[in-house]
matplotlib code that plots the C-alpha trace (Angstrom):
import matplotlib.pyplot as plt

x = [6.0, 3.8, 5.4, 3.4, 5.9, 4.9, 5.0, 8.5, 9.9, 8.4, 10.2, 13.4, 13.1, 12.7, 15.1, 18.0, 20.2, 19.5, 23.3, 23.0, 22.9, 23.2, 26.3, 24.2, 23.4, 19.8, 18.8, 18.4, 17.9, 14.4, 15.6, 18.7, 16.9, 14.1, 16.7, 18.4, 15.1, 14.2, 17.7, 17.3, 13.8, 14.8, 17.9, 16.0, 12.7, 13.6, 10.4, 10.1, 7.8, 7.9, 5.4, 5.9, 2.3, 1.8, -0.7, -2.1, -4.7, -3.8, -7.3, -9.8, -12.9, -15.3, -13.9, -14.1, -17.7, -18.6, -16.5, -15.5, -12.9, -11.0, -7.3, -8.3, -5.4, -2.9, -3.9, -1.7, -3.5, -1.8, -1.9, -3.6, -6.1, -6.1, -2.4, -1.0, 1.3, 4.7, 8.1, 9.6, 12.7, 10.7, 8.4, 11.2, 12.5, 9.3, 9.7, 13.3, 12.1, 9.7, 12.3, 14.8, 12.2, 11.2, 14.8, 15.5, 12.4, 10.6, 6.9, 5.3, 1.5, -0.7, -4.3, -6.3, -8.9, -7.3, -4.7, -1.8, -3.8, -6.4, -3.8, -2.3, -5.8, -6.5, -3.2, -3.3, -6.9, -5.9, -2.7, -2.6, 0.5, 1.9, 1.9, 4.0, 2.8, 5.4, 3.8, 3.9, 0.2, -2.0, -5.0, -3.5, -3.8, -7.3, -5.7, -3.9, -5.3, -3.6, -5.7, -4.3, -0.8, -1.2, 1.0, 2.1, 5.7, 5.4, 8.6, 8.0, 11.7, 13.1, 12.7, 15.5, 13.5, 10.0, 7.3, 5.5, 1.8, -0.3, -3.7, -2.1, 0.0, -3.1, -5.1, -2.3, -2.0, -5.6, -7.8, -9.1, -7.9, -7.3, -10.8, -12.2, -9.6, -11.6, -14.6, -12.5, -10.9, -14.3, -15.5, -12.3, -11.7, -8.3, -7.4, -4.5, -6.9, -9.7, -12.0, -14.0, -15.0, -17.8, -17.9, -16.6, -15.3, -11.5, -9.4, -10.1, -13.8, -14.0, -12.1, -14.6, -17.6, -16.3, -15.3, -18.8, -21.0, -18.9, -18.7, -19.8, -23.2, -23.6, -22.6, -25.1, -27.8, -27.1, -27.4, -30.8, -32.0, -33.3, -32.7, -28.9, -26.3, -25.0, -25.0, -27.5, -24.6, -22.9, -26.2, -26.9, -23.5, -23.7, -27.2, -26.2, -23.2, -25.4, -24.7, -21.0, -21.3, -23.3, -20.4, -17.3, -16.9, -16.6, -14.0, -12.0, -12.0, -9.5, -10.8, -10.2, -11.4, -9.2, -8.8, -5.1, -2.9, -0.7, 2.5, 5.4, 5.8, 8.8, 11.8, 14.3, 17.8, 19.3, 18.2, 15.5, 17.1, 20.9, 21.6, 18.8, 19.8, 23.5, 22.4, 20.1, 22.9, 25.3, 22.8, 21.5, 24.6, 22.8, 26.2, 26.4, 22.7, 22.0, 25.1, 23.9, 20.4, 21.8, 24.1, 21.2, 19.0, 21.8, 22.3, 18.6, 17.5]
y = [-11.2, -8.4, -5.0, -1.8, -0.6, 3.0, 3.3, 2.0, 4.0, 7.2, 6.3, 5.7, 9.0, 11.1, 9.0, 8.5, 11.5, 12.7, 13.0, 9.4, 10.0, 8.3, 8.8, 11.5, 13.2, 12.2, 11.3, 7.6, 7.7, 6.1, 3.3, 2.5, 2.9, 0.5, -2.1, -1.8, -2.1, -5.3, -6.7, -6.1, -7.5, -10.7, -11.1, -10.5, -12.4, -15.0, -15.1, -17.8, -15.6, -11.9, -9.6, -5.9, -4.5, -1.4, 1.5, 1.1, 3.6, 5.5, 7.1, 4.8, 6.5, 4.1, 5.3, 8.9, 8.4, 7.4, 10.0, 12.8, 14.1, 10.8, 11.8, 15.2, 17.0, 14.7, 16.0, 18.9, 22.1, 22.3, 18.5, 17.3, 14.4, 13.8, 12.9, 12.4, 15.2, 13.7, 15.4, 16.2, 14.1, 11.0, 10.5, 9.8, 7.1, 5.0, 3.6, 2.7, 0.9, -1.1, -2.0, -3.1, -5.3, -6.9, -7.6, -9.1, -11.3, -10.0, -10.3, -6.9, -6.5, -3.5, -3.8, -1.0, 0.7, -0.6, 0.5, -1.5, -2.0, -3.9, -6.1, -6.8, -7.6, -10.0, -11.8, -12.0, -13.4, -16.1, -17.1, -20.5, -19.9, -17.1, -13.6, -10.6, -7.2, -4.5, -1.0, 2.3, 2.7, 2.0, 1.2, -2.3, -3.1, -4.3, -7.4, -8.6, -12.0, -14.2, -17.2, -17.0, -15.8, -12.5, -9.8, -6.3, -5.2, -1.5, 0.4, 3.1, 4.0, 1.8, -1.6, -3.0, -2.2, -2.7, -3.3, -6.6, -5.8, -8.8, -8.8, -8.5, -5.4, -3.8, -4.4, -2.8, 0.2, 0.7, -1.4, -3.5, -6.5, -6.4, -7.5, -4.3, -1.8, -0.7, 0.1, 2.2, 3.9, 4.7, 6.3, 8.2, 9.3, 10.1, 13.6, 12.2, 10.2, 12.8, 10.8, 13.1, 10.6, 11.4, 14.8, 14.7, 11.1, 10.7, 7.6, 7.1, 7.5, 5.3, 2.6, 2.8, 2.6, -0.4, -2.1, -1.5, -2.2, -4.8, -3.2, -0.3, -1.8, -2.2, 1.4, 2.6, 0.5, 2.1, 5.5, 4.6, 3.2, 5.8, 3.4, 3.1, 4.7, 7.1, 10.7, 12.9, 14.8, 11.6, 10.0, 13.1, 13.2, 9.5, 9.9, 13.1, 11.2, 8.4, 9.3, 9.1, 5.9, 4.3, 4.4, 4.7, 0.9, 0.3, 3.0, 2.2, -1.6, -3.0, -5.1, -8.8, -10.0, -8.1, -9.9, -10.6, -11.3, -14.5, -14.0, -16.0, -15.1, -17.3, -15.3, -15.3, -16.6, -14.7, -12.1, -13.1, -10.9, -10.5, -8.4, -5.9, -5.7, -5.1, -2.2, -0.7, -1.0, 1.0, 3.5, 4.4, 3.8, 1.3, 0.0, -1.4, -1.4, -3.8, -5.8, -6.3, -7.4, -9.8, -11.3, -11.6, -13.3, -15.7, -16.6, -17.0, -20.6]
z = [0.0, -1.6, -2.2, -2.2, -4.8, -5.0, -1.2, -1.2, -4.1, -2.6, 0.7, -1.2, -3.2, 0.0, 2.1, -0.3, -1.4, -4.9, -5.4, -6.6, -10.3, -13.7, -15.8, -17.7, -14.4, -13.9, -10.3, -9.6, -5.9, -6.0, -8.3, -6.3, -3.0, -4.0, -5.1, -1.7, 0.0, -1.9, -1.2, 2.5, 2.6, 0.8, 3.1, 6.3, 5.6, 2.9, 0.8, -1.8, -3.8, -4.4, -6.3, -6.9, -6.9, -9.0, -9.2, -12.7, -11.6, -8.4, -8.2, -9.8, -11.2, -9.4, -6.0, -7.1, -8.3, -4.7, -2.9, -5.2, -2.7, -2.8, -3.2, -4.6, -2.9, -4.6, -8.0, -9.1, -9.8, -13.2, -13.9, -17.0, -17.1, -13.4, -13.2, -9.7, -8.5, -8.0, -7.7, -11.1, -10.6, -9.4, -12.3, -14.8, -12.5, -12.4, -15.9, -15.0, -11.9, -14.1, -16.7, -14.0, -12.2, -15.5, -16.5, -13.0, -13.4, -10.3, -10.9, -11.5, -11.5, -12.1, -13.3, -15.1, -12.9, -9.7, -7.2, -5.9, -2.7, -4.6, -6.3, -2.9, -1.4, -4.2, -4.0, -0.2, -0.3, -2.9, -1.1, 0.5, 2.7, 4.9, 3.3, 4.2, 2.9, 2.8, 2.9, 4.6, 4.0, 7.1, 4.8, 4.3, 8.0, 7.1, 5.4, 8.6, 9.5, 12.1, 11.1, 7.5, 8.6, 6.8, 8.3, 7.3, 7.5, 8.2, 7.8, 10.3, 10.2, 7.5, 5.9, 8.1, 11.2, 9.9, 12.5, 12.1, 12.3, 13.2, 15.0, 18.4, 17.3, 15.8, 18.9, 21.0, 18.6, 17.5, 19.7, 16.9, 14.8, 11.1, 10.3, 11.9, 10.7, 7.6, 9.8, 12.1, 9.1, 7.5, 10.7, 11.4, 7.9, 6.4, 5.3, 3.3, 1.1, 1.0, 3.2, 5.5, 8.1, 10.5, 12.2, 15.7, 15.5, 15.6, 16.0, 19.7, 19.4, 16.3, 18.1, 21.1, 18.8, 16.9, 20.1, 21.7, 18.7, 16.8, 13.3, 11.2, 10.7, 14.5, 15.0, 12.4, 14.0, 17.4, 15.8, 14.5, 17.8, 20.2, 23.1, 22.5, 24.8, 22.1, 23.1, 21.1, 19.4, 18.3, 17.2, 15.1, 13.5, 12.6, 11.1, 9.1, 7.8, 6.3, 2.6, 3.3, 5.4, 2.6, 0.2, 2.5, 3.0, -0.7, -1.1, 2.0, 1.7, -0.8, -3.6, -3.3, -6.7, -9.2, -12.5, -12.5, -15.5, -15.6, -13.7, -12.2, -8.5, -7.7, -6.5, -9.3, -8.5, -11.4, -14.0, -16.5, -19.2, -18.4, -21.5, -20.8, -17.1, -18.1, -20.4, -17.7, -15.1, -17.4, -18.7, -15.2, -13.1, -10.8, -9.5, -6.0, -5.4, -8.3, -7.4, -3.8, -5.0, -7.5, -4.8, -2.4, -5.0, -5.9, -2.2, -1.4, -1.0]

ax = plt.figure().add_subplot(projection="3d")
ax.plot(x, y, z, "-o")
ax.set_aspect("equal")
plt.show()
């Protein structure tokens, strides 16, 4: 099981009341919410390995160099050094999350110059057994692969009722399998990631084009072929978007060859550092959330 950790703690932060506070009065809703999410996921799905994938770089320069608008709107107007704009009471909770995961012994991986998506893509590609990716980010649908038993658990409402996205579910929802999702996404664009897409091409049209021409290369070949069935306007828009389409696949597709550090993915049955965990539990008032997770880990077999 691969966790898109930031996606989950953002969800926890906005979904769990900020009345959950440490003994000193600091909000710990993201910390406790994430611990509850992990407990529920382990309880419901029983993974034997679990990796919390982190954004060591949420906006890698190599992606920005190709598409300068990439995630531009997420940078605060007053932020320094391109820092991501996050709620003031969330940022202080992230180091606590990292410390708690480390004390528990849950593998935590972030790699400089790469996003969590890229870590997930690399781990999913290297895996020899079934993989479940837990994320609220549709971009990771591109990793779904029935042949390799790679699915996405998409918590549309919550992790306890996460949708299992396999190739059949993607075909029903988007008209394409996981292997074609990145091509659809490049054509459609994504305002939330600063990807402009191709003028006049939304999700429905992108799906139709990928279905008809097989992949992005086929769509572009059709645009360059005067004999193809594309309308003049669509052909013109695709040709005018050539500079964007030249680089979009590299930006949209997750990396699958990230150099990963050594790590131990086995699901811990008990905390790696009990003393550190006890101190963290008292300092931050992790209470029942940590207790439930410890109980779930101890019971997992």
